[in-house]
VOGU-3710 file (C-alpha; in Angstrom, 3 decimals, decimal comma):
1> masssprrlg> 27,514/-62,356/-45,611  30,318/-64,554/-44,329  29,544/-68,248/-44,234  28,685/-69,520/-40,793  30,530/-72,806/-41,237  33,458/-73,045/-43,676  33,671/-75,880/-46,151  35,809/-78,823/-45,128  38,025/-80,785/-47,488  39,814/-83,881/-46,343
11> flptlvcaia> 41,861/-86,725/-47,712  39,731/-89,714/-46,754  38,487/-91,677/-49,784  35,180/-92,483/-48,128  32,496/-90,358/-46,561  32,507/-89,961/-42,821  29,182/-89,770/-41,016  28,591/-87,543/-38,045  25,588/-88,296/-35,865  24,810/-84,620/-35,545
21> vsvccvaggg> 24,425/-84,232/-39,288  21,374/-85,603/-41,058  22,982/-86,714/-44,321  23,118/-89,897/-46,351  26,647/-91,269/-46,494  27,769/-93,019/-49,644  30,374/-95,725/-49,412  33,159/-96,123/-51,906  34,272/-92,573/-52,588  33,416/-88,957/-52,055
31> rergpitsng> 34,195/-86,063/-49,801  33,107/-85,286/-46,281  29,783/-83,508/-45,980  28,799/-80,925/-43,459  30,539/-79,979/-40,186  33,121/-82,763/-40,158  36,741/-82,228/-39,208  39,314/-84,279/-41,068  43,044/-84,490/-40,397  42,631/-82,066/-37,524
41> gnytkvcdpa> 41,462/-79,034/-39,464  38,831/-77,342/-41,622  39,633/-76,526/-45,232  37,834/-74,748/-48,058  40,058/-75,620/-51,022  42,317/-78,441/-52,143  45,528/-76,449/-52,368  45,819/-75,328/-48,761  49,329/-75,856/-47,308  47,902/-76,633/-43,875
51> rfaaagldma> 45,694/-79,312/-45,366  48,662/-81,051/-46,969  50,719/-80,702/-43,795  47,951/-82,312/-41,738  48,265/-85,359/-43,975  52,038/-85,422/-43,711  52,550/-83,972/-47,189  54,397/-80,898/-48,406  52,266/-78,969/-50,875  55,398/-77,383/-52,364
61> gfpycdaslp> 56,238/-80,778/-53,818  53,019/-80,893/-55,838  53,160/-78,539/-58,838  49,452/-79,064/-59,475  48,954/-76,694/-56,530  51,246/-74,013/-57,970  48,749/-71,276/-58,890  51,350/-69,526/-61,057  51,269/-72,361/-63,585  48,674/-72,710/-66,357
71> yadrvrdlig> 45,740/-74,958/-65,515  46,692/-77,436/-68,229  50,185/-77,904/-66,777  48,810/-78,339/-63,280  46,278/-80,932/-64,367  48,966/-82,767/-66,331  51,088/-82,930/-63,180  48,185/-84,200/-61,081  47,240/-86,961/-63,497  50,875/-87,925/-64,044
81> rmtleekvsn> 51,277/-88,685/-60,343  48,326/-91,071/-60,224  48,428/-94,820/-60,726  46,064/-96,426/-63,236  43,900/-97,653/-60,376  43,724/-94,172/-58,867  42,877/-92,650/-62,231  40,071/-95,078/-62,940  38,588/-94,602/-59,463  37,907/-90,992/-60,431
91> lgdraagaar> 35,987/-91,687/-63,650  32,617/-92,110/-61,909  30,255/-89,529/-60,484  31,394/-90,525/-56,961  35,074/-89,850/-57,571  37,284/-91,404/-54,914  40,163/-88,954/-55,050  43,740/-90,065/-54,415  44,861/-89,459/-50,843  48,438/-90,460/-51,692
101> vglpgylwwg> 48,831/-87,325/-53,829  46,577/-85,042/-51,777  43,478/-85,257/-53,998  40,108/-85,431/-52,185  37,068/-87,224/-53,549  34,282/-85,381/-55,296  30,567/-85,949/-55,924  29,878/-84,771/-59,480  26,125/-85,291/-59,617  24,094/-82,153/-58,929
111> ealhgvsdvg> 20,715/-81,012/-60,260  19,486/-77,444/-60,649  16,723/-77,600/-63,251  14,662/-74,780/-61,718  16,432/-74,220/-58,426  18,931/-76,080/-56,277  17,795/-79,698/-55,977  18,851/-82,480/-53,626  18,240/-85,183/-56,237  21,370/-87,314/-56,422
121> pggtwfgdvv> 23,731/-89,206/-54,120  24,183/-86,572/-51,429  26,385/-83,937/-53,011  23,649/-81,391/-52,323  21,631/-81,563/-49,138  19,259/-79,433/-47,096  19,063/-79,049/-43,340  21,099/-77,351/-40,661  21,667/-73,715/-41,749  20,217/-74,318/-45,237
131> pgatsfplvi> 16,645/-75,614/-44,841  15,734/-74,880/-48,464  16,480/-72,964/-51,654  14,454/-70,864/-54,080  12,199/-73,072/-56,225  11,483/-71,352/-59,527  8,703/-72,225/-61,971  9,334/-75,241/-64,177  11,330/-74,566/-67,319  8,281/-74,784/-69,595
141> nagaafnetl> 6,873/-71,798/-67,657  10,120/-69,893/-68,087  9,981/-70,660/-71,799  6,518/-69,091/-71,972  7,977/-65,793/-70,742  10,142/-65,444/-73,884  12,535/-63,322/-71,838  16,270/-63,944/-72,063  17,004/-61,449/-69,303  14,753/-63,405/-66,953
151> wraiggvvst> 16,355/-66,711/-67,923  19,825/-65,426/-67,189  18,665/-63,915/-63,890  17,235/-67,276/-62,800  20,523/-68,982/-63,633  22,371/-66,297/-61,689  20,260/-66,774/-58,571  20,552/-70,555/-58,730  24,347/-70,360/-59,021  24,559/-67,837/-56,166
161> evramynlgh> 22,596/-70,189/-53,927  24,716/-73,144/-55,038  27,909/-71,264/-54,294  26,612/-70,171/-50,888  25,659/-73,755/-50,072  29,058/-74,951/-51,270  30,762/-72,599/-48,838  28,615/-74,088/-46,084  29,382/-77,703/-47,032  25,883/-78,281/-48,462
171> aeltywspni> 26,630/-78,486/-52,189  29,172/-79,282/-54,864  30,008/-77,182/-57,919  28,813/-79,241/-60,907  25,121/-79,241/-61,825  23,583/-81,199/-64,672  21,116/-78,620/-65,919  19,484/-77,369/-68,146  17,436/-79,939/-70,055  17,349/-78,626/-73,629
181> nvvrdprwgr> 15,606/-81,386/-75,542  12,956/-80,112/-77,944  9,346/-81,139/-77,224  8,776/-82,910/-80,528  5,643/-84,785/-79,454  2,916/-83,360/-77,169  2,766/-86,605/-75,174  6,350/-86,454/-73,956  6,434/-86,804/-70,166  9,348/-84,430/-69,639
191> asetpgedpf> 7,839/-81,383/-71,349  7,893/-79,597/-67,987  11,696/-79,644/-67,952  12,309/-77,904/-71,275  11,566/-74,498/-72,853  9,281/-75,937/-75,543  9,128/-77,108/-79,145  11,186/-74,521/-81,009  14,927/-75,295/-81,280  15,852/-71,604/-81,494
201> vvgryavsfv> 13,963/-70,707/-78,300  15,377/-73,769/-76,553  18,870/-72,784/-77,663  18,501/-69,183/-76,503  17,201/-70,404/-73,149  20,254/-72,653/-72,878  22,641/-69,797/-73,621  20,983/-67,459/-71,122  20,620/-69,959/-68,284  24,159/-71,305/-68,704
211> rgmqdidsaa> 25,611/-67,800/-68,758  23,717/-67,040/-65,550  25,020/-70,200/-63,931  28,645/-69,929/-65,038  29,706/-66,342/-65,694  31,511/-64,364/-62,991  31,445/-60,768/-64,084  33,742/-59,562/-61,318  36,287/-62,386/-61,301  39,808/-61,536/-62,372
221> ptaaaaagdp> 40,765/-63,841/-65,259  43,797/-66,074/-65,042  46,743/-65,109/-67,204  45,888/-67,898/-69,630  42,223/-66,856/-69,760  43,241/-63,263/-70,376  45,370/-64,533/-73,246  42,324/-66,184/-74,772  42,446/-69,714/-73,350  38,802/-70,647/-72,703
231> fsrpikvssc> 39,856/-73,672/-70,644  41,168/-71,235/-68,040  38,121/-68,967/-67,770  36,853/-69,020/-64,155  33,269/-70,181/-63,792  30,863/-69,792/-60,896  29,034/-73,135/-61,193  29,441/-75,704/-63,950  26,286/-76,029/-66,054  25,528/-79,064/-68,196
241> ckhyaaydvd> 23,288/-79,182/-71,264  21,391/-82,445/-71,573  20,284/-84,934/-72,978  22,307/-85,211/-76,184  20,698/-86,159/-78,538  17,331/-86,966/-80,175  15,966/-87,946/-76,774  12,247/-87,421/-76,247  10,679/-90,853/-75,776  10,567/-92,091/-72,186
251> awngtdrltf> 7,932/-94,803/-71,895  5,186/-95,032/-74,478  3,150/-97,968/-75,733  5,734/-100,566/-74,759  8,747/-98,551/-75,933  11,132/-97,135/-73,319  14,156/-94,889/-73,455  16,581/-97,625/-72,426  15,958/-99,715/-75,533  14,694/-97,104/-78,005
261> darvqerdmv> 16,603/-96,663/-81,234  15,735/-93,209/-82,586  15,795/-93,403/-86,372  16,617/-89,842/-87,358  17,371/-88,252/-90,709  20,499/-86,127/-90,842  18,477/-83,053/-91,775  16,374/-83,384/-88,611  19,510/-83,863/-86,522  21,024/-80,630/-87,817
271> etferpfqmc> 17,827/-78,601/-87,907  16,137/-79,658/-84,667  17,864/-82,123/-82,374  21,417/-80,762/-82,420  20,763/-77,046/-82,765  20,054/-76,214/-79,094  23,206/-78,078/-78,051  25,301/-76,300/-80,636  24,030/-72,960/-79,337  24,549/-74,030/-75,731
281> irdgdascvm> 28,190/-74,897/-76,374  29,197/-72,285/-78,921  27,259/-69,303/-77,583  26,749/-70,294/-73,952  30,213/-71,833/-73,445  28,687/-74,618/-71,348  31,291/-76,631/-69,466  29,436/-79,938/-69,730  27,247/-81,991/-72,043  25,312/-85,071/-70,981
291> csynringip> 24,667/-87,817/-73,513  21,377/-89,699/-73,474  20,218/-93,289/-72,974  18,846/-93,907/-76,438  20,523/-95,136/-79,551  20,513/-92,986/-82,666  20,415/-94,943/-85,897  21,717/-97,996/-84,106  24,522/-96,459/-82,046  24,186/-95,492/-78,354
301> acadtrllte> 24,506/-91,740/-77,980  27,147/-92,222/-75,280  29,290/-94,398/-77,557  29,017/-92,407/-80,773  32,378/-90,946/-81,771  30,772/-88,757/-84,415  28,408/-87,173/-81,908  30,828/-86,760/-79,013  34,384/-86,318/-80,274  33,789/-85,044/-83,794
311> tvrrdwqlhg> 30,760/-82,829/-83,223  30,786/-81,694/-79,582  34,546/-81,364/-79,142  35,941/-80,727/-82,604  33,161/-78,829/-84,383  31,522/-77,021/-81,469  34,646/-76,681/-79,281  33,362/-77,819/-75,887  35,473/-76,395/-73,053  34,561/-78,980/-70,473
321> yivsdcdsvr> 33,575/-82,607/-69,976  31,011/-85,085/-71,286  29,020/-87,169/-68,794  26,628/-90,053/-69,351  23,025/-89,889/-68,290  23,013/-92,042/-65,202  23,449/-95,710/-66,112  23,698/-95,089/-69,855  26,827/-97,222/-70,200  25,246/-100,054/-68,241
331> vmvrdakwlg> 22,111/-99,698/-70,391  24,174/-100,558/-73,488  24,909/-103,962/-71,954  21,892/-104,754/-69,818  19,016/-103,282/-71,863  20,036/-102,473/-75,428  22,422/-105,446/-75,548  24,386/-103,428/-78,063  26,733/-105,599/-80,152  26,685/-108,178/-77,370
341> yngveataas> 29,202/-106,075/-75,417  30,135/-106,809/-71,823  31,074/-104,215/-69,209  34,699/-103,975/-70,269  33,839/-103,555/-73,932  31,101/-100,974/-73,296  33,469/-99,006/-71,075  36,179/-99,008/-73,722  33,795/-98,088/-76,528  32,298/-95,177/-74,594
351> mkagldldcg> 35,621/-93,717/-73,521  37,086/-94,024/-76,998  34,011/-92,241/-78,355  34,722/-89,288/-76,057  32,795/-89,935/-72,831  34,692/-88,588/-69,805  32,553/-89,419/-66,787  30,185/-92,305/-66,075  27,259/-91,552/-63,810  26,022/-94,848/-62,451
361> mfwegvhdff> 23,481/-96,294/-60,075  24,101/-99,235/-57,769  22,906/-102,462/-59,430  23,956/-106,063/-58,751  27,000/-104,982/-56,781  28,213/-102,526/-59,428  28,009/-98,753/-59,270  29,278/-97,164/-62,481  30,928/-99,120/-65,274  33,988/-96,908/-65,722
371> ttygvdavrq> 35,338/-97,364/-62,203  34,357/-101,035/-62,223  35,735/-102,067/-65,605  38,176/-99,304/-66,545  41,317/-100,994/-65,271  40,431/-104,238/-67,050  39,699/-102,333/-70,251  43,257/-100,975/-70,213  44,890/-104,217/-69,041  43,107/-106,212/-71,741
381> gklkessvdn> 44,289/-103,831/-74,437  40,836/-102,528/-75,332  41,526/-98,982/-74,122  44,608/-96,788/-74,067  45,584/-95,353/-70,704  45,968/-92,047/-72,524  42,195/-92,093/-73,108  41,763/-92,235/-69,332  44,227/-89,366/-69,003  42,288/-87,274/-71,525
391> alsnlyltlm> 39,036/-87,850/-69,666  40,545/-86,883/-66,325  42,103/-83,810/-67,909  38,665/-82,606/-69,037  37,273/-83,256/-65,569  39,986/-81,602/-63,511  40,329/-78,624/-65,838  36,672/-77,984/-65,083  37,273/-78,217/-61,330  40,272/-75,893/-61,664
401> rlgffdgipe> 38,053/-73,307/-63,353  35,507/-73,664/-60,537  38,057/-72,797/-57,853  37,914/-76,272/-56,334  41,700/-76,248/-56,034  42,408/-72,554/-55,362  39,109/-70,968/-54,343  37,522/-67,892/-55,953  37,819/-64,940/-53,535  34,845/-63,059/-55,032
411> leslgagdvc> 32,515/-65,905/-54,045  33,876/-66,937/-50,668  31,750/-64,524/-48,627  28,482/-66,090/-49,792  26,628/-67,923/-47,046  23,257/-68,757/-45,523  22,063/-65,168/-45,866  22,352/-65,465/-49,646  19,861/-68,331/-49,932  16,099/-67,790/-50,004
421> teahmelaad> 16,453/-64,026/-49,916  13,418/-61,822/-50,429  14,858/-60,727/-53,771  15,248/-64,331/-54,890  11,709/-65,246/-53,891  10,358/-62,165/-55,641  12,212/-63,204/-58,799  10,521/-66,612/-58,504  7,145/-64,868/-58,243  7,932/-62,600/-61,189
431> aarqgmvllk> 9,047/-65,568/-63,274  5,735/-67,276/-62,514  3,802/-64,146/-63,504  5,747/-63,699/-66,732  5,084/-67,304/-67,720  1,300/-67,185/-67,238  -0,598/-67,438/-70,535  -4,095/-66,078/-71,024  -5,684/-68,520/-73,465  -9,266/-67,224/-73,512
441> ndgallplsp> -10,968/-64,117/-72,151  -14,484/-63,747/-73,526  -16,211/-60,513/-72,630  -13,112/-59,334/-70,745  -14,109/-61,551/-67,816  -10,610/-61,141/-66,495  -9,228/-59,426/-64,617  -11,569/-59,845/-61,689  -12,103/-56,617/-59,800  -11,058/-56,845/-56,126
451> ekvnsvalvg> -13,570/-54,071/-55,411  -16,482/-55,947/-56,984  -15,537/-59,558/-56,294  -15,787/-60,000/-52,551  -16,503/-63,723/-52,488  -14,939/-66,481/-54,570  -15,629/-70,180/-54,980  -12,394/-72,091/-55,516  -13,155/-75,491/-57,027  -10,856/-78,285/-58,138
461> llehinatdv> -8,694/-81,172/-57,041  -7,219/-80,510/-53,629  -3,723/-81,100/-54,974  -4,265/-78,223/-57,426  -6,071/-75,819/-55,096  -3,642/-76,485/-52,275  -0,732/-77,202/-54,614  2,104/-77,583/-52,129  3,494/-80,402/-54,275  2,117/-80,082/-57,816
471> mlgdyrgkpc> 3,406/-76,544/-58,431  6,975/-77,601/-57,654  7,133/-80,255/-60,366  10,070/-82,616/-60,799  13,756/-82,237/-59,931  12,912/-79,842/-57,146  14,665/-79,291/-53,888  13,235/-78,011/-50,629  11,495/-74,687/-51,367  11,921/-71,605/-49,224
481> rvvtpydgvr> 8,147/-71,587/-48,806  5,073/-72,472/-50,869  2,227/-70,083/-51,681  -0,689/-72,147/-52,994  -3,526/-70,903/-55,238  -5,779/-70,964/-52,189  -3,272/-68,852/-50,247  -2,994/-66,360/-53,103  -6,730/-65,944/-53,700  -7,467/-65,743/-49,989
491> kvansvvlha> -5,209/-62,696/-49,708  -7,336/-60,835/-52,275  -10,923/-61,982/-51,758  -12,784/-61,307/-48,519  -14,454/-64,692/-48,618  -13,260/-67,917/-50,272  -15,496/-70,967/-50,456  -13,341/-74,034/-51,015  -14,719/-77,124/-52,751  -12,160/-79,874/-53,273
501> cdkgascdta> -12,795/-82,816/-55,572  -11,278/-86,267/-55,192  -9,483/-87,516/-58,286  -10,161/-91,085/-57,220  -13,930/-90,628/-57,176  -16,641/-88,553/-58,781  -16,730/-84,937/-57,735  -19,768/-83,957/-55,669  -21,106/-81,666/-58,371  -24,271/-80,964/-56,423
511> aaaaavktvd> -22,302/-79,507/-53,546  -20,045/-77,620/-55,953  -23,072/-76,233/-57,793  -24,556/-75,018/-54,539  -21,292/-73,318/-53,628  -20,892/-71,427/-56,898  -24,411/-69,975/-56,735  -23,613/-67,988/-53,612  -20,422/-66,173/-54,687  -19,379/-63,312/-56,925
521> ativvaglnm> -16,912/-65,352/-59,001  -15,926/-68,986/-59,506  -12,366/-70,125/-60,173  -11,752/-73,743/-61,134  -8,179/-75,040/-60,861  -7,606/-78,233/-62,851  -4,902/-80,003/-64,827  -2,256/-82,682/-64,559  0,511/-83,653/-62,160  3,739/-85,636/-62,096
531> sveresndre> 1,884/-88,947/-62,012  0,663/-88,163/-65,540  3,649/-86,408/-67,148  7,154/-86,922/-65,857  10,439/-88,668/-66,536  9,857/-92,335/-67,472  6,153/-91,673/-68,089  4,787/-90,341/-71,352  1,107/-89,533/-71,822  -1,321/-91,676/-73,749
541> dlllpwnqas> -3,641/-88,814/-74,702  -4,070/-85,055/-74,320  -7,223/-85,111/-72,201  -7,781/-84,033/-68,613  -7,657/-87,157/-66,422  -9,859/-88,106/-63,461  -13,139/-87,028/-65,051  -12,234/-83,361/-64,612  -13,864/-82,190/-67,852  -17,209/-83,593/-66,771
551> wikavaeasp> -17,399/-81,857/-63,427  -15,903/-78,616/-64,775  -18,764/-78,446/-67,268  -21,250/-79,180/-64,477  -19,837/-76,401/-62,296  -19,896/-73,971/-65,224  -23,495/-74,836/-65,984  -24,524/-74,285/-62,372  -22,752/-70,943/-62,058  -24,946/-67,872/-62,619
561> spivlvvmsa> -22,035/-66,183/-64,431  -19,132/-67,448/-66,565  -16,354/-69,146/-64,610  -12,559/-68,903/-64,789  -10,532/-72,054/-65,535  -6,885/-72,246/-64,442  -4,921/-75,137/-65,970  -1,836/-76,632/-64,343  0,185/-78,714/-66,779  3,395/-78,782/-68,760
571> ggvdvsfaqd> 2,258/-80,282/-72,043  -0,787/-79,069/-73,904  -4,226/-80,247/-72,815  -7,229/-80,555/-75,095  -9,628/-78,181/-73,369  -11,822/-77,734/-76,438  -14,816/-78,296/-74,190  -13,858/-75,153/-72,267  -12,775/-73,061/-75,231  -16,125/-73,686/-76,916
581> npkigaivwa> -18,259/-73,239/-73,774  -19,606/-69,685/-73,220  -20,132/-70,499/-69,532  -16,344/-70,847/-69,205  -15,381/-67,255/-69,885  -11,633/-67,307/-69,320  -8,818/-69,861/-69,373  -5,362/-69,264/-67,904  -2,470/-71,684/-68,298  -0,418/-71,603/-65,107
591> gypgeeggta> 1,957/-74,463/-65,892  3,818/-75,613/-62,787  4,622/-72,180/-61,358  6,975/-73,007/-58,484  6,967/-71,982/-54,847  5,411/-68,550/-55,461  2,792/-69,846/-57,884  -0,237/-68,974/-55,777  0,818/-65,339/-55,597  1,345/-65,204/-59,349
601> iadvlfgkyn> -2,016/-66,813/-60,121  -3,881/-64,367/-57,865  -1,943/-61,397/-59,273  -2,978/-62,351/-62,806  -6,599/-63,217/-62,045  -7,234/-60,051/-60,045  -5,389/-57,668/-62,367  -2,361/-56,805/-60,308  -0,348/-58,217/-63,209  -1,276/-58,124/-66,897
611> pggrlpltwy> -0,361/-61,495/-68,445  2,066/-61,409/-71,352  3,216/-65,014/-71,679  3,028/-67,007/-74,903  2,660/-70,752/-75,395  6,118/-72,246/-76,063  4,541/-75,268/-77,725  1,515/-76,092/-79,832  -1,624/-77,252/-78,006  -3,251/-79,888/-80,162
621> kneyvskipm> -6,695/-81,396/-80,067  -6,651/-84,971/-78,865  -7,345/-86,319/-82,360  -3,813/-85,350/-83,401  -2,031/-88,010/-81,358  -4,000/-90,840/-82,947  -2,445/-89,934/-86,289  1,228/-90,385/-85,434  3,201/-92,625/-83,050  5,674/-91,061/-80,631
631> tsmalrpdae> 8,383/-93,275/-82,066  8,269/-91,600/-85,495  11,130/-89,113/-85,231  10,477/-87,195/-88,450  9,408/-83,562/-88,105  8,050/-83,160/-91,618  4,861/-84,869/-92,815  5,392/-88,485/-93,845  3,214/-89,168/-96,866  4,232/-92,811/-97,039
641> hgypgrtykf> 2,778/-93,543/-93,602  0,170/-90,802/-93,585  1,776/-89,058/-90,605  1,209/-85,313/-90,127  4,066/-82,936/-89,469  5,196/-81,899/-86,006  5,414/-78,515/-84,282  4,351/-75,190/-85,738  7,191/-75,396/-88,265  5,800/-78,398/-90,118
651> yggadvlypf> 2,160/-78,887/-89,078  -0,537/-76,726/-90,586  -3,532/-78,985/-90,036  -6,869/-78,543/-88,303  -6,037/-80,308/-85,054  -4,536/-77,234/-83,371  -6,419/-75,837/-80,398  -3,933/-73,065/-79,557  -0,932/-72,382/-81,807  2,661/-71,899/-80,724
661> ghglsytnft> 3,043/-68,294/-79,566  -0,604/-67,867/-78,585  -1,262/-65,562/-75,647  -3,749/-62,806/-74,877  -3,524/-59,659/-72,770  -5,797/-57,403/-70,753  -4,879/-54,566/-73,101  -4,577/-54,165/-76,883  -1,426/-53,814/-78,960  -0,840/-52,770/-82,556
671> yasgtaaaap> 2,203/-52,984/-84,825  3,557/-50,515/-87,306  6,716/-50,522/-89,370  8,197/-48,217/-91,938  9,479/-51,262/-93,794  7,097/-52,202/-96,620  9,865/-54,215/-98,244  13,450/-54,620/-97,165  16,174/-53,567/-99,548  17,384/-56,504/-101,662
681> vtlkvgawey> 20,288/-58,364/-100,138  23,112/-59,604/-102,314  25,371/-62,365/-101,094  28,582/-62,490/-103,095  29,581/-66,080/-103,733  33,364/-66,137/-103,783  35,489/-68,036/-106,247  36,326/-70,529/-103,504  32,622/-71,083/-102,715  30,202/-73,348/-104,520
691> ckqltykagv> 26,484/-72,981/-105,065  24,310/-75,616/-103,439  21,271/-77,243/-104,973  17,773/-76,925/-103,512  14,726/-79,137/-103,726  12,077/-77,173/-105,597  8,388/-77,870/-106,051  7,274/-79,543/-109,264  7,370/-77,278/-112,300  9,872/-74,789/-110,814
701> tspacpavnv> 13,020/-74,102/-112,814  16,130/-73,968/-110,690  18,169/-70,753/-110,942  21,848/-70,898/-111,813  22,801/-70,527/-108,147  19,987/-71,827/-105,945  21,686/-71,451/-102,546  24,927/-70,766/-100,720  26,398/-72,919/-97,968  26,388/-71,055/-94,650
711> ashgcqeevs> 29,500/-72,886/-93,451  31,615/-71,501/-96,291  30,199/-67,975/-96,445  31,394/-64,938/-94,514  27,859/-64,247/-93,223  28,164/-60,516/-92,563  24,961/-59,477/-94,368  22,010/-58,241/-92,291  18,383/-57,228/-92,687  17,503/-54,415/-90,272
721> ftvtvantgg> 14,099/-52,976/-89,437  12,151/-51,452/-86,562  8,714/-52,393/-85,275  6,645/-49,865/-83,347  4,545/-51,568/-80,677  1,666/-49,393/-79,480  -0,471/-50,126/-76,423  -3,914/-48,826/-77,389  -5,668/-50,136/-74,313  -6,105/-48,883/-70,790
731> rdgahvvtvy> -3,575/-51,049/-68,934  0,202/-51,213/-68,907  1,375/-54,501/-70,293  4,259/-56,665/-71,413  4,269/-57,833/-74,994  6,380/-60,497/-76,707  7,411/-59,517/-80,227  8,198/-62,613/-82,283  9,953/-62,534/-85,646  9,719/-65,407/-88,131
741> tvppaevdda> 11,103/-65,927/-91,595  9,262/-67,773/-94,350  11,405/-69,415/-97,059  10,738/-68,764/-100,754  7,424/-70,292/-101,794  8,986/-72,357/-104,587  11,260/-74,319/-102,224  9,835/-77,743/-101,411  9,714/-79,342/-97,969  10,805/-76,145/-96,207
751> plkqlvaftr> 9,444/-75,019/-92,818  6,114/-73,202/-92,928  7,877/-70,527/-90,896  10,706/-70,457/-88,372  11,300/-68,250/-85,353  14,503/-66,236/-85,678  14,173/-63,484/-83,048  12,024/-62,445/-80,110  12,004/-59,862/-77,384  9,702/-58,966/-74,503
761> vqvpagaave> 8,898/-55,279/-74,051  6,922/-53,362/-71,442  4,567/-50,787/-72,969  2,619/-48,308/-70,796  -1,038/-47,721/-71,593  -1,416/-45,242/-74,445  2,292/-45,333/-75,248  4,428/-46,917/-77,954  7,946/-48,317/-78,060  10,225/-48,892/-80,999
771> vpfalnvcka> 11,816/-52,323/-81,175  14,803/-52,642/-83,532  15,875/-55,930/-85,111  18,997/-56,790/-87,099  18,745/-60,246/-88,645  21,928/-61,932/-89,764  21,029/-63,388/-93,140  22,878/-66,662/-92,596  21,193/-67,268/-89,246  17,714/-65,938/-89,931
781> faivektayt> 17,046/-66,912/-93,543  18,903/-70,219/-93,719  17,144/-73,544/-94,105  18,419/-77,111/-93,907  18,230/-78,849/-97,263  17,646/-82,616/-97,666  21,399/-83,053/-97,987  21,720/-81,660/-94,409  23,614/-78,636/-95,686  22,491/-75,400/-94,016
791> vvpsgvsrvl> 22,000/-72,962/-96,873  20,621/-69,518/-97,660  18,192/-69,861/-100,595  18,024/-67,292/-103,340  14,653/-65,749/-104,108  12,008/-63,927/-102,094  11,764/-64,867/-98,434  9,425/-63,089/-96,053  9,781/-61,612/-92,579  6,710/-62,205/-90,421
801> vgddalslsf> 6,352/-60,282/-87,154  3,846/-61,429/-84,567  1,440/-64,262/-83,806  -2,318/-64,790/-83,909  -4,258/-61,836/-85,358  -1,526/-59,299/-84,612  1,124/-59,494/-87,307  2,838/-57,696/-90,157  5,118/-58,978/-92,880  7,340/-57,831/-95,718
811> pvqidlats> 9,381/-59,526/-98,445  13,154/-59,822/-98,580  14,784/-60,441/-101,957  18,020/-62,403/-101,606  20,283/-62,531/-104,641  23,360/-64,706/-104,967  26,063/-63,135/-107,103  28,736/-65,496/-108,420  32,164/-64,293/-109,432
//
């Protein structure tokens, strides 16, 4: 559908407000928003001859607008024409442009965590012809689906809606999503924003979502892109993987992210904290990375040359730009007081480390540090002007790829009719369904039969029952619509008795008890909200707040039949009281399921949809968090301090309520495989390779060649096998097949197991499907040794398929043959 109001680009360095448009105007740089005419015309791209002519300029005199030239040459011409002051004014998220050379301003800050968001300084806004956009479930819900196809589809819808809004003057083209920090500690407040605790799952989510956001399947490549230049590959919307790195403490027990120095071992950096970002950049080809507030071993992440220039750009080959989390450069001076630096010195240090763009917030008369102190940093000899040039080159190459200068014809027809479509809203509902996890189902209480259950008591906090806000979580925009749990259940049950509790006072359990005695089924909706777990707010414990456990038990006791408990949360909640209570027959984790959450909840509870989600993080009992502080960054057990390990990979203790990967179904599945033992795999260690040492358990004799370094090996060897998944029950169902590897038993301090592959399959009742796997030995069987080398160990590893009671395994002998 053609856009109803074409995008306007002008030359003015400040935003112009029109009374007819409800939009916040930001002084000091940016581009006109909405239906505003500048220089007597309306324009949809920078390099429009009429646009230049309206400003008294001849576009033919500006080679940066010559589409026949390579992007790199065009960007070099643009930057070469700018004065130092003009260059520096474009190093902040509210880039001023340079009217003298025909360059408009640009607002870089956009958010699209689980749908188009209007968080930020006005680059994205709702109203007029775009009242809202599709609000998907939170990322932790998407992670529970274990479905890469779904993740890419969500990214594709978000980017389509962004591009449509861009054409209408309601959005920009750069969005700082996804959040791919690993949930190392169950108390972390931002668990809702990430795909969970496993770095491989988080990395695969990053790859899928970024590909959905950026890839244009139908776009004709530029000549340079066709020749293999990745800096010339057109992209639909720029996606940014954040927050790099080792960031997962927000505000806990007096420690906050602005002053926290994460003390991290190199092995943990390689194995856990860096891996999702490496996958995002190398496999997803993300065009942006955001560095985090915290320091890592004493150095701010946004001023660490090793992290930014050496790792992200040199080793991982980022084809894009690096941006600071908003105010990170200021934080070095104001909060961390790093090295006693002032604004000029922090600006110089960050840019020399490889930071390209400074996102800032207005504080004491200063917006971002780069545009405030950049000129002085150069004039005082603390920063080369060429470093400014390099940063701008990374920024404007990205905008070239986005069509900001030339447009992308394949995307120019998108408009209001491509936002909040029925297909998009159905995808949001399907994503919510796929992410639902059935935690308990005693006596097959679920699904409820619509034919037998005519009346339902819906009990819980009003904000959960009528979750117009809670389901949408953080970093949301304006949803297309909201279907609450009450709305969803009401569409199925003939009669719904609503009993809402007040979280600020005791629930009237007597009234609730009376209500549940008169109905066919009782559904309790409980959990957390963004006041408990969110950015800048970590949890103190894993319990249900507001006395919910007490009144849930009272309602269950009063009910003549077992009740259903639906939990809304991101992080795990200790619901041992419910798991162990026979009067609470079923528990469903709904997460924060987005705008269509009520439909998804009702579909699962009443059997229209058979749940197939799996927990993307471990749910611990509350006792666990008393044994380890959030500020301990180690993943492995720490014997010196008595700390337990973290995540399923390194914790095997008794304080687990539901393990990573747990999830039940309304049907039954079985596994079979013709592979009793894989054929031995021999890795030939070339004359130019060297064997690496391994740490073995006491009493084990090291072989002549304990391990081979993945970085120096060809890595062509594979282990292939097929798993037959049979549905032996009476309902069609989706099933997530997970594949882990277990390192040789004699290797010390190795992961208990590690996820290396997964796939979600649909299996009809009474049928079976064959699921093939081909595991690259270097990727699937490698471990990170204490030296931080990633190596493949010799000996007998194991392949483990499945979680909970459903699993099969077989050994894999790996031999290392030296020349």
